[in-house]
N, C-alpha and C positions, 0 to 999 in steps of 0.2 A: 529718054529721061522724062518727058512729059508723062507716058505710061506709069513709070516708076512713082512719080510725084502724086499722080491721080490715085493710085493704089494707097499711097501712105495717106493722102487726105482723106479717103474714105474710112480709114481707121480712126483718124483724129476727129473727124465728123461724128463718128459712132460715140466715141467716148466723151466728147463734148455734149452730146445730147444726153448721155447717161449722167454725166456730172451736173448738169442743168436742171434734171429730175430730182437728184439726190436732194432731200429735204434734212437741213440741219437746224436745230432748234437752239437759237442763241440765247433766248430770252429766259433769265432765270426765274421768271414768275409762270412758265409753261409747265404745269405739274398736272396731275390727273389725280382720281379719287385713290386709286391705289398707293402711289407715292405719297399722297398726303396721310393715309392710314398708317404708314411708317415713319412718317416724318422725313421723307427723302426730298431733298431740295433739288431744284435744277443744278446748282452749283455742285452739290454732291455727286448727282448722277454723271456730271461732264466729266468728273475725274476718271471714270470707266465706263462709258456708255454702252460697250459691248456687254460687260459683265451686267450691268444693271437692267438692260433691256432684256437680256436672256433670262435672268433669275426673276424679273417682275413678270414676265411672259409665262414663266413654268407657274409662278404664282396664281396667275389669273386662270390658265388653264386648269389648274388644280381646284381653284375655287369653285369654278363653274362645273367642273365635273362632279365634284361632291354634292354640291347644291342640287344639281339635276337628278343624280342619283338617289338621295334622299326625298327629293319631293314629287319625283315623276315615275307613274307605275310604268309608263311605257319606255322608261329608260334602257337604253343597251349599251354594254361597253362598245369600244372600237371593234370593227371587223376587219379581217384581213382580206383583201381583193388580189389575189394572187401574192406577191411578195410585199405589196403595198398595203398601209394603213392609213388611207386619204383623210380621216376626220379623228377627233377625240372621242366623240360618242354619237349616238342616236337617240332621239325622242321622238316617239311614233315614226312619220316618214321624213322628220327633219334629221339630215345628216351634218351635225355639228362640228365646226372647227372653231376654237376659241383662240383668239390672236390678240395678244396685247398691243401690237402694232406690227406692219410689214415695212421693213426698211431694207430689205435685201432684193436685188433685182438681178440674181443669178439665172442663166438661161434654164437649167434644170428645174428650179423653183417655179420659174414663171410657165414654163411648159406643164408642169405637174398641176398647176392651178386650173389651167384650160382642161386639160386631160381628165384629171379627176372628177371635176364637175361634171362633164359630159357622160362620165363612166356612172356616176352616181345616179344621175337622171335617168340612164338606161336601166339601172337596176331599180328604179321605181321610187327613188328618193328625191328629196329638194336638198340640196347642198346650201348651208348656210355658215356664214363667216359672223362671228361674233366678236367685234373689234371694241377694246377700251378706248383707244385713242383714236384722233381723226387724221394724223400726221402720217398716212401711210402712202408709199410709193406709187405715183401714178400708173406706171407701167405695170405693177402687180394688179392693181384694180383693174385695168384694162383686160388682163389674161382672165381674171374671176369673172368679169362680166362675159366674155366670149365663152367661158366654160358653163355659164348659167347659174353662177351662184348667187344668192340672195345675200346681200351685205347689209349689216347692221353695224353703227358705229356710235359711241358715246351714249346719248340720251336714249338714241333708238334702241341701242343693245340692252339698255337697263329696262326699257318698257317691254321687249321681246321676253327677257328673263321673268320679269315679274308676271307677265301673262301666262307663261308656261308654268312656274314655279309657285306662284302666289305669294313670293317673298320679294321684298323691295330692297335689292342688293345695294341700291346707290344710297338710300337713306341709312342702311346698317354701316355703309363703310363711311358716311358722314359722321354717324355717331361714334365711330371707333376714332375717327380723327379728332373729335371733341375731347373723348375721354384720354386719349392719349396712350391707350393700353398697348399699342404695338410699335409705339415710337422707338426708333432703333437708338441704341446707345453705343456709341464709338469709343473704343479703347484707344487712346492716343500712345 
């Protein structure tokens, strides 16, 4: 019986660690520039976190892809390496993956962070993550570090973007928030 209990305890320990690493945002004032540009409150986002996280992530990726494509002569669209497309685009030797945040810690995703980073380095690129948010899963960040990724988040990301594109995306998003141009209007 002891052997069975030990095996089961191993499972529970693993999940306990994973649950402990999971970051939940309970504060209604924890927003970001993209949420603010749309007028999305933490309260609204909490109605369906998966939907809002996915859609804000796609929006962030699309904004960066279009900004870099428009402003950088050395922009290149994503390339396939075998069956994989490990980044969103390239600028010079930087292989850039735009992420709103990383909240998923499934083993396939985590292994990909490490292996893609090493593969990109072997191909002569510098793998770069551009995060909008800072509340990323620690186990994912650890795998990125093991893969050799350079990680920027929040203000560091905006500084990197401005340095490469000569466009102040942070100020632009703040301006949009003030103007209220893209504030969502929900139909009830």
